[in-house]
C-alpha positions, -999 to +999 in steps of 0.1 A: -745+231-075-713+221-092-686+246-098-671+246-132-636+231-132-612+256-148-601+245-183-565+243-194-566+278-209-577+293-176-551+273-157-523+285-180-535+321-176-535+318-138-500+302-139-488+330-161-502+356-137-484+340-108-449+342-123-426+360-099-423+397-102-389+410-110-373+437-089-370+470-108-335+481-118-325+517-121-291+508-136-301+509-172-293+472-176-330+463-171-333+446-205-302+425-199-315+414-166-348+402-179-355+365-176-355+346-209-393+340-207-398+378-202-378+386-233-397+360-253-431+375-241-420+410-249-407+400-284-439+381-290-460+411-281-439+434-303-441+409-332-479+406-331-483+443-328-460+449-358-479+423-378-512+440-369-498+475-380-485+461-413-514+438-420-528+456-450-495+455-468-488+419-457-522+408-470-517+425-503-484+407-507-500+374-497-527+380-523-501+386-550-482+354-542-515+334-540-531+344-573-529+328-607-496+345-618-480+345-584-488+310-573-505+287-598-485+296-629-450+294-613-458+260-598-470+248-632-438+261-647-418+239-623-436+208-636-435+221-672-397+225-669-399+261-678-372+286-669-400+309-657-400+290-624-368+310-616-390+341-613-403+327-580-370+338-564-381+374-567-413+367-548-395+347-522-370+375-515-398+400-513-417+379-487-385+374-467-378+412-467-413+419-454-410+392-427-377+406-416-391+441-415-416+430-388-387+425-364-355+439-379-336+435-346-342+397-346-324+371-367-346+347-387-345+310-379-313+294-393-332+266-410-354+291-428-324+312-438-307+281-452-337+271-472-341+306-486-304+308-494-304+275-512-335+285-532-325+320-543-297+337-563-300+311-590-295+318-627-310+296-653-286+277-676-296+252-703-276+225-685-301+227-656-327+209-678-307+177-675-310+177-637-341+198-632-350+188-597-316+195-583-316+231-597-353+241-593-368+222-563-349+245-538-365+275-555-400+261-551-392+249-516-379+283-505-410+300-520-434+275-502-417+281-468-417+319-472-453+319-484-464+297-455-448+320-430-464+350-446-498+332-445-494+324-408-484+360-399-514+373-417-538+348-403-528+353-367-523+390-369-560+391-379-572+364-355-553+370-322-562+400-301-531+393-280-505+366-277-522+335-264-511+314-234-516+283-255-501+286-289-519+275-321-494+256-343-493+283-370-485+311-345-459+289-328-443+284-363-441+322-367-424+325-333-399+298-344-392+319-375-380+347-352-364+323-327-386+336-299-402+302-292 
């Protein structure tokens, strides 16, 4: 009888279990003495747990930025060259606030923060019509990135019982958002 060769998931789990145990410290500097991988694992567990606790509110927000008025119409407004595309900034900032609230002690990824900064706090001026893409594309881009992160948080908070040893791309993206990957 052939024995089943362990798959890559099982191998990763075994490797994870065999990591060296750290000596316990009574000095109060225990958190500072943790290995980087231990801090990442701890933050990942906290993040997933927070997302699971807040999932009903996150899903409600996702629904509001995915329906006709929260998603379809604003994107139409971009192509229609309507000043109403500027209203996306409110939704973007609301999403970012909810994402930050999941782990207020962690800084969000610098790329993400830059994209959001460049796509928010913009006021419409008639002169923007002459160079529409320059003024409005960052608004839409920031919204798309924020909405994508919210979607991934909701999806994996619902699907993952615990942080997986092999990361699905969407969950890995969320971990990059919080710089714990």
